[in-house]
N, CA, C, O and the ligand as a Tripos MOL2 file, in Angstrom:
@<TRIPOS>MOLECULE
protein
  253   251    64     0     0
PROTEIN
NO_CHARGES

@<TRIPOS>ATOM
      1 N          -1.4300    8.6820   27.6460 N.3       1 MET1
      2 CA         -1.2070    8.6450   26.2070 C.3       1 MET1
      3 C          -2.3920    8.0220   25.4800 C.2       1 MET1
      4 O          -3.0220    7.0880   25.9750 O.2       1 MET1
      5 N          -2.6710    8.5320   24.3490 N.am      2 SER2
      6 CA         -3.8080    8.0270   23.5890 C.3       2 SER2
      7 C          -3.4030    6.8500   22.7100 C.2       2 SER2
      8 O          -2.3110    6.8200   22.1430 O.2       2 SER2
      9 N          -4.2930    5.9010   22.6150 N.am      3 THR3
     10 CA         -4.0410    4.7690   21.7360 C.3       3 THR3
     11 C          -4.9210    4.8470   20.4900 C.2       3 THR3
     12 O          -5.0310    3.8920   19.7220 O.2       3 THR3
     13 N          -5.5310    5.9940   20.3150 N.am      4 TYR4
     14 CA         -6.4160    6.1700   19.1560 C.3       4 TYR4
     15 C          -5.6600    5.9990   17.8430 C.2       4 TYR4
     16 O          -4.5430    6.4860   17.6700 O.2       4 TYR4
     17 N          -6.3010    5.3030   16.9440 N.am      5 ARG5
     18 CA         -5.7090    5.1370   15.6240 C.3       5 ARG5
     19 C          -6.6910    5.6140   14.5730 C.2       5 ARG5
     20 O          -7.8710    5.2610   14.5830 O.2       5 ARG5
     21 N          -6.1820    6.4090   13.6870 N.am      6 SER6
     22 CA         -7.0450    6.9170   12.6310 C.3       6 SER6
     23 C          -7.3180    5.8140   11.6200 C.2       6 SER6
     24 O          -6.5650    4.8430   11.5440 O.2       6 SER6
     25 N          -8.3860    5.9540   10.8420 N.am      7 PRO7
     26 CA         -8.6820    4.9690    9.7940 C.3       7 PRO7
     27 C          -7.5000    4.8200    8.8370 C.2       7 PRO7
     28 O          -7.2140    3.7300    8.3430 O.2       7 PRO7
     29 N          -6.8380    5.9160    8.5940 N.am      8 PHE8
     30 CA         -5.6850    5.8800    7.7020 C.3       8 PHE8
     31 C          -4.5870    4.9780    8.2560 C.2       8 PHE8
     32 O          -4.0020    4.1770    7.5280 O.2       8 PHE8
     33 N          -4.3190    5.1160    9.5380 N.am      9 GLU9
     34 CA         -3.2780    4.3010   10.1590 C.3       9 GLU9
     35 C          -3.6460    2.8230   10.1620 C.2       9 GLU9
     36 O          -2.7910    1.9550    9.9810 O.2       9 GLU9
     37 N          -4.9240    2.5530   10.3700 N.am     10 ARG10
     38 CA         -5.3530    1.1540   10.3540 C.3      10 ARG10
     39 C          -5.2130    0.5670    8.9520 C.2      10 ARG10
     40 O          -4.7760   -0.5720    8.7870 O.2      10 ARG10
     41 N          -5.5820    1.3450    7.9570 N.am     11 LEU11
     42 CA         -5.4450    0.8840    6.5800 C.3      11 LEU11
     43 C          -3.9860    0.6330    6.2400 C.2      11 LEU11
     44 O          -3.6300   -0.3550    5.5980 O.2      11 LEU11
     45 N          -3.1820    1.5340    6.6810 N.am     12 ARG12
     46 CA         -1.7670    1.4200    6.3830 C.3      12 ARG12
     47 C          -1.1830    0.1530    7.0050 C.2      12 ARG12
     48 O          -0.3840   -0.5550    6.3920 O.2      12 ARG12
     49 N          -1.6020   -0.1030    8.2260 N.am     13 GLU13
     50 CA         -1.1400   -1.3060    8.8960 C.3      13 GLU13
     51 C          -1.5430   -2.5540    8.1220 C.2      13 GLU13
     52 O          -0.7630   -3.4930    7.9650 O.2      13 GLU13
     53 N          -2.7640   -2.5360    7.6490 N.am     14 LYS14
     54 CA         -3.2920   -3.6600    6.8920 C.3      14 LYS14
     55 C          -2.4630   -3.8780    5.6270 C.2      14 LYS14
     56 O          -2.1400   -5.0100    5.2680 O.2      14 LYS14
     57 N          -2.1330   -2.7940    4.9730 N.am     15 PHE15
     58 CA         -1.3770   -2.9270    3.7380 C.3      15 PHE15
     59 C           0.0700   -3.3060    3.9990 C.2      15 PHE15
     60 O           0.6900   -4.0160    3.2060 O.2      15 PHE15
     61 N           0.5890   -2.8430    5.0850 N.am     16 ASP16
     62 CA          1.9620   -3.2130    5.4170 C.3      16 ASP16
     63 C           2.0970   -4.7170    5.5960 C.2      16 ASP16
     64 O           3.1640   -5.2880    5.3720 O.2      16 ASP16
     65 N           1.0040   -5.3500    6.0030 N.am     17 GLU17
     66 CA          1.0430   -6.7880    6.2230 C.3      17 GLU17
     67 C           0.7160   -7.5770    4.9630 C.2      17 GLU17
     68 O           1.0010   -8.7720    4.8790 O.2      17 GLU17
     69 N           0.1290   -6.9200    4.0030 N.am     18 SER18
     70 CA         -0.2910   -7.6420    2.8250 C.3      18 SER18
     71 C           0.8810   -7.8900    1.8790 C.2      18 SER18
     72 O           1.8990   -7.1990    1.9140 O.2      18 SER18
     73 N           0.7020   -8.8740    1.0590 N.am     19 GLU19
     74 CA          1.7670   -9.2710    0.1580 C.3      19 GLU19
     75 C           1.9120   -8.2990   -1.0090 C.2      19 GLU19
     76 O           0.9360   -7.9000   -1.6440 O.2      19 GLU19
     77 N           3.1490   -7.9390   -1.2630 N.am     20 MET20
     78 CA          3.4110   -7.0640   -2.4040 C.3      20 MET20
     79 C           3.8860   -7.9380   -3.5480 C.2      20 MET20
     80 O           5.0480   -8.3400   -3.6160 O.2      20 MET20
     81 N           2.9620   -8.2170   -4.4360 N.am     21 ARG21
     82 CA          3.2880   -9.1260   -5.5230 C.3      21 ARG21
     83 C           3.0590   -8.4300   -6.8570 C.2      21 ARG21
     84 O           2.0000   -7.8490   -7.0950 O.2      21 ARG21
     85 N           4.0560   -8.4960   -7.7130 N.am     22 CYS22
     86 CA          3.9410   -7.8650   -9.0170 C.3      22 CYS22
     87 C           3.0250   -8.6900   -9.9180 C.2      22 CYS22
     88 O           3.2630   -9.8800  -10.1250 O.2      22 CYS22
     89 N           1.9770   -8.0600  -10.4530 N.am     23 PRO23
     90 CA          1.0440   -8.7870  -11.3160 C.3      23 PRO23
     91 C           1.6500   -9.1000  -12.6870 C.2      23 PRO23
     92 O           1.1540   -9.9690  -13.4060 O.2      23 PRO23
     93 N           2.6970   -8.4060  -13.0350 N.am     24 ALA24
     94 CA          3.2870   -8.5950  -14.3590 C.3      24 ALA24
     95 C           4.2820   -9.7470  -14.3950 C.2      24 ALA24
     96 O           4.2530  -10.5550  -15.3230 O.2      24 ALA24
     97 N           5.1640   -9.8340  -13.3990 N.am     25 CYS25
     98 CA          6.2170  -10.8520  -13.4460 C.3      25 CYS25
     99 C           6.1550  -11.8210  -12.2730 C.2      25 CYS25
    100 O           6.8790  -12.8160  -12.2510 O.2      25 CYS25
    101 N           5.3000  -11.5400  -11.3020 N.am     26 GLY26
    102 CA          5.1410  -12.4630  -10.1940 C.3      26 GLY26
    103 C           6.1350  -12.2610   -9.0650 C.2      26 GLY26
    104 O           6.1460  -13.0220   -8.0970 O.2      26 GLY26
    105 N           6.9580  -11.2520   -9.1850 N.am     27 TYR27
    106 CA          7.9390  -10.9790   -8.1410 C.3      27 TYR27
    107 C           7.2460  -10.5860   -6.8420 C.2      27 TYR27
    108 O           6.3110   -9.7850   -6.8390 O.2      27 TYR27
    109 N           7.7180  -11.1640   -5.7400 N.am     28 VAL28
    110 CA          7.1640  -10.8180   -4.4350 C.3      28 VAL28
    111 C           8.2060  -10.0680   -3.6200 C.2      28 VAL28
    112 O           9.2930  -10.5810   -3.3500 O.2      28 VAL28
    113 N           7.8620   -8.8620   -3.2380 N.am     29 ASP29
    114 CA          8.7830   -8.0450   -2.4640 C.3      29 ASP29
    115 C           8.4340   -8.1740   -0.9850 C.2      29 ASP29
    116 O           7.3900   -7.7030   -0.5350 O.2      29 ASP29
    117 N           9.3090   -8.8100   -0.2530 N.am     30 THR30
    118 CA          9.0220   -9.0440    1.1610 C.3      30 THR30
    119 C           9.5860   -7.9550    2.0620 C.2      30 THR30
    120 O           9.2050   -7.8470    3.2280 O.2      30 THR30
    121 N          10.4800   -7.1600    1.5280 N.am     31 ASP31
    122 CA         11.1090   -6.1220    2.3430 C.3      31 ASP31
    123 C          10.6120   -4.7180    2.0400 C.2      31 ASP31
    124 O          10.8260   -3.7900    2.8210 O.2      31 ASP31
    125 N           9.9590   -4.5710    0.9190 N.am     32 GLY32
    126 CA          9.5290   -3.2370    0.5070 C.3      32 GLY32
    127 C           8.3090   -2.7630    1.2610 C.2      32 GLY32
    128 O           7.7570   -3.4710    2.1030 O.2      32 GLY32
    129 N           7.9020   -1.5510    0.9420 N.am     33 SER33
    130 CA          6.6820   -1.0340    1.5360 C.3      33 SER33
    131 C           5.9050   -0.2680    0.4770 C.2      33 SER33
    132 O           6.4630    0.2200   -0.5050 O.2      33 SER33
    133 N           4.6170   -0.1790    0.7050 N.am     34 TRP34
    134 CA          3.7720    0.5380   -0.2340 C.3      34 TRP34
    135 C           4.0720    2.0250   -0.1800 C.2      34 TRP34
    136 O           4.3280    2.5900    0.8830 O.2      34 TRP34
    137 N           4.0360    2.6340   -1.3320 N.am     35 ARG35
    138 CA          4.1400    4.0860   -1.3820 C.3      35 ARG35
    139 C           2.7200    4.6280   -1.2320 C.2      35 ARG35
    140 O           1.8240    4.2670   -1.9940 O.2      35 ARG35
    141 N           2.5330    5.4700   -0.2750 N.am     36 VAL36
    142 CA          1.1900    5.9160    0.0560 C.3      36 VAL36
    143 C           0.9880    7.3830   -0.2800 C.2      36 VAL36
    144 O           1.7670    8.2430    0.1330 O.2      36 VAL36
    145 N          -0.0630    7.6550   -1.0320 N.am     37 THR37
    146 CA         -0.4370    9.0420   -1.2810 C.3      37 THR37
    147 C          -1.9200    9.1980   -0.9860 C.2      37 THR37
    148 O          -2.7040    8.2710   -1.1900 O.2      37 THR37
    149 N          -2.2930   10.3490   -0.5150 N.am     38 THR38
    150 CA         -3.6960   10.5830   -0.2050 C.3      38 THR38
    151 C          -4.2470   11.7100   -1.0570 C.2      38 THR38
    152 O          -3.5670   12.7010   -1.3240 O.2      38 THR38
    153 N          -5.4720   11.5410   -1.4710 N.am     39 THR39
    154 CA         -6.1520   12.5720   -2.2440 C.3      39 THR39
    155 C          -7.5580   12.7050   -1.6840 C.2      39 THR39
    156 O          -8.4170   11.8600   -1.9360 O.2      39 THR39
    157 N          -7.7860   13.7530   -0.9350 N.am     40 GLY40
    158 CA         -9.1000   13.9270   -0.3370 C.3      40 GLY40
    159 C          -9.4080   12.7630    0.5880 C.2      40 GLY40
    160 O          -8.6890   12.5270    1.5590 O.2      40 GLY40
    161 N         -10.4960   12.0210    0.2830 N.am     41 ASP41
    162 CA        -10.8530   10.9010    1.1460 C.3      41 ASP41
    163 C         -10.3760    9.5720    0.5750 C.2      41 ASP41
    164 O         -10.8620    8.5080    0.9570 O.2      41 ASP41
    165 N          -9.4320    9.6490   -0.3290 N.am     42 ARG42
    166 CA         -8.9200    8.4140   -0.9160 C.3      42 ARG42
    167 C          -7.4540    8.2100   -0.5990 C.2      42 ARG42
    168 O          -6.6710    9.1560   -0.5090 O.2      42 ARG42
    169 N          -7.1130    6.9600   -0.4360 N.am     43 VAL43
    170 CA         -5.7220    6.6120   -0.1910 C.3      43 VAL43
    171 C          -5.2590    5.7160   -1.3280 C.2      43 VAL43
    172 O          -5.8960    4.7100   -1.6400 O.2      43 VAL43
    173 N          -4.1680    6.0840   -1.9300 N.am     44 ARG44
    174 CA         -3.6460    5.2890   -3.0270 C.3      44 ARG44
    175 C          -2.3300    4.6400   -2.6250 C.2      44 ARG44
    176 O          -1.4040    5.2960   -2.1480 O.2      44 ARG44
    177 N          -2.2800    3.3420   -2.8320 N.am     45 TYR45
    178 CA         -1.0750    2.5790   -2.5190 C.3      45 TYR45
    179 C          -0.4150    2.1550   -3.8240 C.2      45 TYR45
    180 O          -1.0700    1.6190   -4.7180 O.2      45 TYR45
    181 N           0.8570    2.3940   -3.9200 N.am     46 GLN46
    182 CA          1.5680    2.0000   -5.1190 C.3      46 GLN46
    183 C           2.7960    1.1750   -4.7800 C.2      46 GLN46
    184 O           3.5270    1.4500   -3.8280 O.2      46 GLN46
    185 N           2.9830    0.1740   -5.5830 N.am     47 PHE47
    186 CA          4.1550   -0.6820   -5.4450 C.3      47 PHE47
    187 C           4.8260   -0.7440   -6.8070 C.2      47 PHE47
    188 O           4.2240   -1.1880   -7.7850 O.2      47 PHE47
    189 N           6.0610   -0.3020   -6.8670 N.am     48 ILE48
    190 CA          6.7970   -0.3390   -8.1180 C.3      48 ILE48
    191 C           7.7450   -1.5240   -8.0950 C.2      48 ILE48
    192 O           8.6390   -1.6200   -7.2540 O.2      48 ILE48
    193 N           7.5260   -2.4160   -9.0360 N.am     49 CYS49
    194 CA          8.3180   -3.6430   -9.0780 C.3      49 CYS49
    195 C           9.7790   -3.3280   -9.3940 C.2      49 CYS49
    196 O          10.0710   -2.6500  -10.3790 O.2      49 CYS49
    197 N          10.6900   -3.8180   -8.5640 N.am     50 PRO50
    198 CA         12.1120   -3.5400   -8.7740 C.3      50 PRO50
    199 C          12.7150   -4.3250   -9.9340 C.2      50 PRO50
    200 O          13.8070   -4.0010  -10.4000 O.2      50 PRO50
    201 N          12.0200   -5.3430  -10.4000 N.am     51 THR51
    202 CA         12.5940   -6.1480  -11.4740 C.3      51 THR51
    203 C          12.0640   -5.7840  -12.8470 C.2      51 THR51
    204 O          12.7970   -5.8850  -13.8310 O.2      51 THR51
    205 N          10.8180   -5.3660  -12.9410 N.am     52 CYS52
    206 CA         10.2750   -5.0640  -14.2680 C.3      52 CYS52
    207 C           9.6450   -3.6730  -14.3480 C.2      52 CYS52
    208 O           9.1560   -3.2750  -15.4060 O.2      52 CYS52
    209 N           9.6530   -2.9370  -13.2410 N.am     53 ASP53
    210 CA          9.1370   -1.5630  -13.2150 C.3      53 ASP53
    211 C           7.6300   -1.4360  -13.4300 C.2      53 ASP53
    212 O           7.1150   -0.3440  -13.6730 O.2      53 ASP53
    213 N           6.9440   -2.5490  -13.3360 N.am     54 ALA54
    214 CA          5.4870   -2.4600  -13.4030 C.3      54 ALA54
    215 C           4.9740   -1.7840  -12.1310 C.2      54 ALA54
    216 O           5.5850   -1.9020  -11.0690 O.2      54 ALA54
    217 N           3.8770   -1.0920  -12.2420 N.am     55 VAL55
    218 CA          3.3260   -0.3990  -11.0850 C.3      55 VAL55
    219 C           1.9970   -1.0110  -10.6920 C.2      55 VAL55
    220 O           1.0570   -1.0580  -11.4860 O.2      55 VAL55
    221 N           1.9330   -1.4780   -9.4640 N.am     56 GLU56
    222 CA          0.6930   -2.0060   -8.9210 C.3      56 GLU56
    223 C           0.0270   -0.9220   -8.0870 C.2      56 GLU56
    224 O           0.6230   -0.4020   -7.1440 O.2      56 GLU56
    225 N          -1.1780   -0.5930   -8.4250 N.am     57 THR57
    226 CA         -1.8650    0.4830   -7.7150 C.3      57 THR57
    227 C          -3.1610   -0.0330   -7.0970 C.2      57 THR57
    228 O          -3.9460   -0.7270   -7.7440 O.2      57 THR57
    229 N          -3.3610    0.3150   -5.8590 N.am     58 ARG58
    230 CA         -4.6260    0.0080   -5.1960 C.3      58 ARG58
    231 C          -5.1460    1.2690   -4.5440 C.2      58 ARG58
    232 O          -4.3970    2.0200   -3.9200 O.2      58 ARG58
    233 N          -6.4180    1.4890   -4.6940 N.am     59 GLU59
    234 CA         -6.9860    2.7090   -4.1470 C.3      59 GLU59
    235 C          -8.1120    2.3630   -3.1900 C.2      59 GLU59
    236 O          -8.9740    1.5350   -3.4840 O.2      59 GLU59
    237 N          -8.0830    3.0140   -2.0440 N.am     60 LEU60
    238 CA         -9.1170    2.7850   -1.0470 C.3      60 LEU60
    239 C          -9.7630    4.1000   -0.6580 C.2      60 LEU60
    240 O          -9.1500    5.1650   -0.7270 O.2      60 LEU60
    241 N         -11.0140    3.9970   -0.2480 N.am     61 ARG61
    242 CA        -11.7060    5.1930    0.2380 C.3      61 ARG61
    243 C         -11.7790    5.1540    1.7510 C.2      61 ARG61
    244 O         -12.0480    4.1140    2.3520 O.2      61 ARG61
    245 N         -11.5410    6.2780    2.3390 N.am     62 LEU62
    246 CA        -11.6530    6.3850    3.7860 C.3      62 LEU62
    247 C         -13.1090    6.6240    4.1520 C.2      62 LEU62
    248 O         -13.8850    7.2060    3.3950 O.2      62 LEU62
    249 N         -13.4420    6.1510    5.3390 N.am     63 GLY63
    250 CA        -14.8070    6.3890    5.8050 C.3      63 GLY63
    251 C         -15.6700    5.3090    5.3730 C.2      63 GLY63
    252 O         -16.8660    5.3200    5.6650 O.2      63 GLY63
    253 ZN          7.4890   -7.1930  -11.9780 Zn       64 ZN64
@<TRIPOS>BOND
     1     1     2 1
     2     2     3 1
     3     3     4 2
     4     3     5 am
     5     5     6 1
     6     6     7 1
     7     7     8 2
     8     7     9 am
     9     9    10 1
    10    10    11 1
    11    11    12 2
    12    11    13 am
    13    13    14 1
    14    14    15 1
    15    15    16 2
    16    15    17 am
    17    17    18 1
    18    18    19 1
    19    19    20 2
    20    19    21 am
    21    21    22 1
    22    22    23 1
    23    23    24 2
    24    23    25 am
    25    25    26 1
    26    26    27 1
    27    27    28 2
    28    27    29 am
    29    29    30 1
    30    30    31 1
    31    31    32 2
    32    31    33 am
    33    33    34 1
    34    34    35 1
    35    35    36 2
    36    35    37 am
    37    37    38 1
    38    38    39 1
    39    39    40 2
    40    39    41 am
    41    41    42 1
    42    42    43 1
    43    43    44 2
    44    43    45 am
    45    45    46 1
    46    46    47 1
    47    47    48 2
    48    47    49 am
    49    49    50 1
    50    50    51 1
    51    51    52 2
    52    51    53 am
    53    53    54 1
    54    54    55 1
    55    55    56 2
    56    55    57 am
    57    57    58 1
    58    58    59 1
    59    59    60 2
    60    59    61 am
    61    61    62 1
    62    62    63 1
    63    63    64 2
    64    63    65 am
    65    65    66 1
    66    66    67 1
    67    67    68 2
    68    67    69 am
    69    69    70 1
    70    70    71 1
    71    71    72 2
    72    71    73 am
    73    73    74 1
    74    74    75 1
    75    75    76 2
    76    75    77 am
    77    77    78 1
    78    78    79 1
    79    79    80 2
    80    79    81 am
    81    81    82 1
    82    82    83 1
    83    83    84 2
    84    83    85 am
    85    85    86 1
    86    86    87 1
    87    87    88 2
    88    87    89 am
    89    89    90 1
    90    90    91 1
    91    91    92 2
    92    91    93 am
    93    93    94 1
    94    94    95 1
    95    95    96 2
    96    95    97 am
    97    97    98 1
    98    98    99 1
    99    99   100 2
   100    99   101 am
   101   101   102 1
   102   102   103 1
   103   103   104 2
   104   103   105 am
   105   105   106 1
   106   106   107 1
   107   107   108 2
   108   107   109 am
   109   109   110 1
   110   110   111 1
   111   111   112 2
   112   111   113 am
   113   113   114 1
   114   114   115 1
   115   115   116 2
   116   115   117 am
   117   117   118 1
   118   118   119 1
   119   119   120 2
   120   119   121 am
   121   121   122 1
   122   122   123 1
   123   123   124 2
   124   123   125 am
   125   125   126 1
   126   126   127 1
   127   127   128 2
   128   127   129 am
   129   129   130 1
   130   130   131 1
   131   131   132 2
   132   131   133 am
   133   133   134 1
   134   134   135 1
   135   135   136 2
   136   135   137 am
   137   137   138 1
   138   138   139 1
   139   139   140 2
   140   139   141 am
   141   141   142 1
   142   142   143 1
   143   143   144 2
   144   143   145 am
   145   145   146 1
   146   146   147 1
   147   147   148 2
   148   147   149 am
   149   149   150 1
   150   150   151 1
   151   151   152 2
   152   151   153 am
   153   153   154 1
   154   154   155 1
   155   155   156 2
   156   155   157 am
   157   157   158 1
   158   158   159 1
   159   159   160 2
   160   159   161 am
   161   161   162 1
   162   162   163 1
   163   163   164 2
   164   163   165 am
   165   165   166 1
   166   166   167 1
   167   167   168 2
   168   167   169 am
   169   169   170 1
   170   170   171 1
   171   171   172 2
   172   171   173 am
   173   173   174 1
   174   174   175 1
   175   175   176 2
   176   175   177 am
   177   177   178 1
   178   178   179 1
   179   179   180 2
   180   179   181 am
   181   181   182 1
   182   182   183 1
   183   183   184 2
   184   183   185 am
   185   185   186 1
   186   186   187 1
   187   187   188 2
   188   187   189 am
   189   189   190 1
   190   190   191 1
   191   191   192 2
   192   191   193 am
   193   193   194 1
   194   194   195 1
   195   195   196 2
   196   195   197 am
   197   197   198 1
   198   198   199 1
   199   199   200 2
   200   199   201 am
   201   201   202 1
   202   202   203 1
   203   203   204 2
   204   203   205 am
   205   205   206 1
   206   206   207 1
   207   207   208 2
   208   207   209 am
   209   209   210 1
   210   210   211 1
   211   211   212 2
   212   211   213 am
   213   213   214 1
   214   214   215 1
   215   215   216 2
   216   215   217 am
   217   217   218 1
   218   218   219 1
   219   219   220 2
   220   219   221 am
   221   221   222 1
   222   222   223 1
   223   223   224 2
   224   223   225 am
   225   225   226 1
   226   226   227 1
   227   227   228 2
   228   227   229 am
   229   229   230 1
   230   230   231 1
   231   231   232 2
   232   231   233 am
   233   233   234 1
   234   234   235 1
   235   235   236 2
   236   235   237 am
   237   237   238 1
   238   238   239 1
   239   239   240 2
   240   239   241 am
   241   241   242 1
   242   242   243 1
   243   243   244 2
   244   243   245 am
   245   245   246 1
   246   246   247 1
   247   247   248 2
   248   247   249 am
   249   249   250 1
   250   250   251 1
   251   251   252 2
@<TRIPOS>SUBSTRUCTURE
     1 MET1         2 RESIDUE 1 A MET
     2 SER2         6 RESIDUE 1 A SER
     3 THR3        10 RESIDUE 1 A THR
     4 TYR4        14 RESIDUE 1 A TYR
     5 ARG5        18 RESIDUE 1 A ARG
     6 SER6        22 RESIDUE 1 A SER
     7 PRO7        26 RESIDUE 1 A PRO
     8 PHE8        30 RESIDUE 1 A PHE
     9 GLU9        34 RESIDUE 1 A GLU
    10 ARG10       38 RESIDUE 1 A ARG
    11 LEU11       42 RESIDUE 1 A LEU
    12 ARG12       46 RESIDUE 1 A ARG
    13 GLU13       50 RESIDUE 1 A GLU
    14 LYS14       54 RESIDUE 1 A LYS
    15 PHE15       58 RESIDUE 1 A PHE
    16 ASP16       62 RESIDUE 1 A ASP
    17 GLU17       66 RESIDUE 1 A GLU
    18 SER18       70 RESIDUE 1 A SER
    19 GLU19       74 RESIDUE 1 A GLU
    20 MET20       78 RESIDUE 1 A MET
    21 ARG21       82 RESIDUE 1 A ARG
    22 CYS22       86 RESIDUE 1 A CYS
    23 PRO23       90 RESIDUE 1 A PRO
    24 ALA24       94 RESIDUE 1 A ALA
    25 CYS25       98 RESIDUE 1 A CYS
    26 GLY26      102 RESIDUE 1 A GLY
    27 TYR27      106 RESIDUE 1 A TYR
    28 VAL28      110 RESIDUE 1 A VAL
    29 ASP29      114 RESIDUE 1 A ASP
    30 THR30      118 RESIDUE 1 A THR
    31 ASP31      122 RESIDUE 1 A ASP
    32 GLY32      126 RESIDUE 1 A GLY
    33 SER33      130 RESIDUE 1 A SER
    34 TRP34      134 RESIDUE 1 A TRP
    35 ARG35      138 RESIDUE 1 A ARG
    36 VAL36      142 RESIDUE 1 A VAL
    37 THR37      146 RESIDUE 1 A THR
    38 THR38      150 RESIDUE 1 A THR
    39 THR39      154 RESIDUE 1 A THR
    40 GLY40      158 RESIDUE 1 A GLY
    41 ASP41      162 RESIDUE 1 A ASP
    42 ARG42      166 RESIDUE 1 A ARG
    43 VAL43      170 RESIDUE 1 A VAL
    44 ARG44      174 RESIDUE 1 A ARG
    45 TYR45      178 RESIDUE 1 A TYR
    46 GLN46      182 RESIDUE 1 A GLN
    47 PHE47      186 RESIDUE 1 A PHE
    48 ILE48      190 RESIDUE 1 A ILE
    49 CYS49      194 RESIDUE 1 A CYS
    50 PRO50      198 RESIDUE 1 A PRO
    51 THR51      202 RESIDUE 1 A THR
    52 CYS52      206 RESIDUE 1 A CYS
    53 ASP53      210 RESIDUE 1 A ASP
    54 ALA54      214 RESIDUE 1 A ALA
    55 VAL55      218 RESIDUE 1 A VAL
    56 GLU56      222 RESIDUE 1 A GLU
    57 THR57      226 RESIDUE 1 A THR
    58 ARG58      230 RESIDUE 1 A ARG
    59 GLU59      234 RESIDUE 1 A GLU
    60 LEU60      238 RESIDUE 1 A LEU
    61 ARG61      242 RESIDUE 1 A ARG
    62 LEU62      246 RESIDUE 1 A LEU
    63 GLY63      250 RESIDUE 1 A GLY
    64 ZN64       253 GROUP 0 **** ****
């Protein structure tokens, strides 16, 4: 079996471990997960705050 991990999977792992904190109200979601979308060589992570509906977006480039 291969243990190869794509850059995308490594990034995802990194984000899964990072804190999801709402910049608007300070709410920290410890159980949620980032919503991940990819566009070409970019990965966009979004976290929608359950208390105030603010959207935190982070975008990373692959490669
Ligand atoms: Zn919030």
